[in-house]
N, C-alpha and C positions, 0 to 999 in steps of 0.2 A: 783825479788829476793825473795827467800823463807827465812822467818825469824820466830823466836819464840819470843813472848813478855811475860816477866815474871815480875809480881809485886814483888818488893823486900821488901820495908818497907815504913812506913809513915815518912815524913820529920819532923824535930823537930819544924818546923814553919807551921803555917796554910796556908801561901801562898808562897811556894818555887818557885821562878821564875828564877833561874840560879844555875848551879852546875858545878863542875870541879873535876875530879879525879886527885889526886897527890899521891906521894909515901906513905904518911902517911894515906891516906884514901880518903874522898870526902868532899870538901867544898860545902855548900849549902847556898844560899842567900835568906833572907826573904824580900819580896816585901813591907811589911808594915813597919817594924822597921829599916831596913837597916843593921841588924845584920847578921853575917856570921858564921856558925857553921862547925867545922871539925868533921866528923863522921866516925866511921868504916863502912865498907860496908857489910861484910858477916855475922856479928854476930847478926842476927835478932832474937829478942825475939818472940817465937811462940805464946805467949799469948796476947801480945800487938801490934805485927806488927811493932815494932821500932827496931832501931839498937843502938849501944853504942855511947855515946857522948864522944868526946875527949876534946874539948874546943870550945869556941866561942869568937868573938870580936865584938865591935860596929863598925859602919862606919858612915860617913857623907853622904853616898849615900841615894837617895830617890826614891821611886817607882821602886826599883831595878828590872830590866828586862834584865837579861843576865850577865854573868860573865866569867872570864878566870883566869888562873894563868901562869905567864911567867916572866923571868928575876928576879925571886925571889919575885915577888909581885903579889897581888891580883888585878884584874881589875874589877870594877863594873860599870854596865851601868845604870845611873840614868835617867829614862824615865820621865823627868820633875820634878816638885816639888812633895811633898808627900801629897798634899791636898786631894786626894781621900781616903787616909787611916788614916791621923793623922793631927794635927796642923802643919802648915808650919814652918820650921826652917830657921834660917838665913843662914845656910850652903847649903840649897836646891838650885838647879839651878833656875835661874830667870824664871819667867813665860814665856812660849813660847819657852824655850830652853831645851836641854838635854845635859848631860855631861858624860864623862867617868872618873871615879875616880881611881887613882893608889894608892893602899892601902898597908901599912906595915902589913903583916900577923901575926906579933908578938903582935901587940897592937891595930890595926885598924886605926892608924894615917894616914891622907891623905898626901901622898908624892907629888902628883901633880894631877891636874884636867884639862880636855881637853873638849872644846866644840865639840859636835857631828857635823861633817862636813855637811854643807848645811842646818843646823837647823832641826827642826821637832823632832820626836820621835825616840827611839831606842829600839829594843827588843832582839838583840843578839850581842855578841862580842867574837872574837877569837884572841888569841895571837898566831901568826904563828910560829910554831916550825920547819918548813921546810925552809922558807925564812927569813933571818935575818932582824930584825928591821921593821917588817911588822905586822900590825893588821887589823882585818876585822870588819866592823860595818854594821849591817842591819838597814834599814830605812823602816819599814812596811808601813807607810803612803804614801811613794813615790814609793813603790815596787822596791827598789834599795838596792844595797850593795856596800860599799866603801872599797877599798883596800887603806890603809893609811900608810904612812912612819912615824915611831915613832920619829926619831931624830928631825924633824921640823914639825911634825903633818900636812903633806901635802897630799892631795889625789892623788894617782898615777893613779887610774882608778875607774870608777863607772860602776857597772854591773846592767843592767835591769833585774829584777827577773821575772820568768814566772808565779808566783802565788802570792796570797794575804798572808799577815800576816806572814812575815818571822820572824823567831825566832833564836833558837840556831844554831851555826856554828861550823863545825869541819874541819880543813884544812888537806888534805892528799897529798901525793907526786903527785898523778895523778888527782887531782880535789879537790872540796870543797863541803862538805855536808851541806845542809841548811834545817832546819825544817820549814815546812809551817803548822802552828798549826790548822787553820780552816779546811784545807784539810786532816789533820791527815796523812801527808806524810813527809818523809825525803828524799830529792832529792840530788843526786850528780850532780854538775854542772861542765862543762868544763871550765878550767881557761883561755883559749883562746877565745872561742866563747860565753861562758855563757850558752850554751845549756844543756838540761838535758841529762845526761848519764845513770842514773839509778835511781830507786825509790823504797823506802821501805814504805809499807803501814802499819799504825797502826790503825786497825779498832776497833770499839766498840766491847766489853765493856772495852777494855784496857784503862788505863789512857791516857789522851791527851798529845802529846809531846809538851813541851815548851823548857826549857833549855836542852842542849845536851853536852855530853862528850864521848870521846873514853873510852872503858872499855874492857880490854882483846882483844878478836877477834871481839867484837861487840861495842855496844853503851850502855850508861846509860843516862836516861832522867828523868826530873821532870815534874809534872803536877801541875801548880799553882792553878787550880780549885779544884782538889780533895785532894792535899797534898801528893800524892803518888810518890815514885821514882821507876822506872821500868827499866828492862834490856832488850836489844834486842840482841838475839843470832842469828848469821848468820848460816843458814842451808846449808851444803855442798851437 
């Protein structure tokens, strides 16, 4: 697939590792502090390479790696405790576990928290807007992705992934896009077989793809390493 990659702006945090486009703008999560900022998208300052801040909230998430918005709530993927970045807090997931935090976007309060199915780490999370009461969780260490039912937090299906280091996820009517950060690709997977249907390459020197969201007719993503937010335009 032919695409055009465009740098948009630097994130308000040094390590942005999850983002989600909403009607008001774009939510961006910080891996270090657990804070989440709502930003405008298009109003980029030409001198500083930043965009306008709307507001931000704290959260109890830690080592945040992936996020989504759905059902009126923010969902943050806490990839273990925050010991890599800061002192551990009492609210961090216990050592060896990871959790998904359901967050009130008005104040950052935790509404609920869920253990990542099967244990281990998490790098991506998607709230399914096609199929009701479904979320998706990527497990990079196991090269798997879980389809999870929200009402009782049960795993409906586990997909074996074809590549390493799965990150951001976007569900579509005809499949599901998954970012594979180390390979610098975003791959469309078949929902029945799990096979690759399409592939978008994000080569150097563009920012590396981590978190992923739909944006217009293409995608928007963040790079936790460089702090950049970039746009992928589909070329017809």
